[in-house]
C-alpha positions, 0 to 999 in steps of 0.5 A: 072250510079249509081252502086246501080241501079244494086242492088237486094236482093238475098236469100242465099239459091238460090246460087247453090253448085252443078250443075244440073244432067244431065247438060242440065236439068238446068232451062232456063228462056227465056227473049224476048225483050217484052212480057212474060218470059218463063220457060223452061230447057236448053235442050229446047235451040234448039227450040229457034234457027233456021237453020243458027244460030251460037253458040260461046263458050269459050274453055278456061280450068280452071287450078288448080289455088288455091295453099297452102304452106309455106313462108320460111324466114331463119329458120322461116316458116308460112302458106300461100294461093295463087290464081293465077290470071294472067300469066305474062310470062313463069315462072311468075304469078300474084296471090292473097295471104293471108296473103299478108302483111307478105310476103316480096320481096325475100321470098321463098314460097314452095307450096304443101304438107309436112309431118314431114319435108319431101317433098312429090310429088306436091311441087313447089317453087317460090319467091316473086318478087313484091307486089301490092295493095289488096294482089296482089303478083308477083311470080317467079317460079323455073320452066317455060313453060310446066313444070310449068303448070304440076307442078301447076296441081300437087300442086294446086286444083280447084279454086271454086268461093268464094260463093261456096268455103265459104260453102264447100271444092272443091272435086273430083266431081268439077274436072269434074263439073267445066270444060265445054265440050269445055275446051281445052286451059288451062289458066282460074282461073274460068269457063265460066259457061254458057258452063257448061250446055252443053252435047253431046245430046244437041250438037247433037240436035243443029247440027240437027237443023242446028246450028253451033258451033265456039270457041273463047278463053278468059282466065277468071280471078279472077277479075270476082268475084270482087265487084264493090266498086265505087258508079258510073260505070264510076269510076270502073276499069275493070280487064283485061283478054286475049282474042283470036278469029282466022281469020277463026272463024271471017270470018265464023261468018261474013258469017253466019250473012250475010246469016241472021244467029244470033250470040248466045254468050254462056256466057258473056266471049264469048260475051266480046271476040266478042265485043272486036274483032268487028269493029263499023259495027259489022264485026269481024276480028282476035283478040289476045289481053288483053281486059278490055271491060266494058259493061254497059247500053248505050253500042251499041252491034256490034256482038252479037244477043243473049246471054245464061248466068247464073244468076249473083251477085247483083252490079256486072259487069256481071249484068250490062252487061246483063242489057245493053243487055236487058235493066235494067228494063227488067233484074230486072223483069227477076231476080225478076221472077227467085228469086220468082220461085226458080231459082238457081244462079251463077256458078253452077246455072240455065241459061237464054236466052236473046234477045238483046233489040235493035235487 
């Protein structure tokens, strides 16, 4: 399909720079397959679900993936910035770095803070191991495993999305605001943002309604922010991310569906995990692999009946996904309604509850 079909005009003032407070007070646009759209708030979610439905959430945790430091080559040094995007093994990460062109294989990069030549706490050394396209660098750190994880947390900072980071710096509030209440598996460089809307009272209300909750893991990569540069969707190469669903969770979801319950994905990352793990008949099984599933209109959904998700960028793979879920014309109408109605977009913005068009 032509990528320009997924374009729309979005005023810059619709981009949310802070989340709603409390989280479940964010607005919620309910999009049924047909009929009128409904303006509600996230706290109303239980009224749209029924006993036996299941919520599937992504329990990935955002790491301090943004690092600043200096490239050292002999007596020379220069400032560099890195965003970790993929762990390669115990001591190696793939990163987007600036200025990448000035880095050479073998260079030492010292991340962290220095003052008058003296290193302070939170210093982390790595060597440039390989260079790829568009600023991608393979870094081999001098630490590995849990020690490296701890050092990254000490030396780095929260990697806010570029459409927020371009307007303000990350601060102490983002340490809590940019993690979901489900976060426990460290490895993401971006938050699964639909999960940011949940609070303890909302979860209690869902439990009282008879809605159960199950966890999957997809470590969100920086590729989620990359624009689609191709003119046709078939020419776009989707980024890969690690996804996991255990056998117990898969069987619980299969059983719920067999009883008539609906599987409600909280976020596009949970949906992509489910669809990656599902057989053609929709049955789920244990899954732990890298996935590059790219969902565009025409895709036949196997395992997901409803989707709670934020509002996405024009021409993005995520807007293509929701257009596949609800229909392109339906989603364009929903987004036009949201823009006219003052809904807030992107990671810290409002949410939509989508019903699958072919359910």
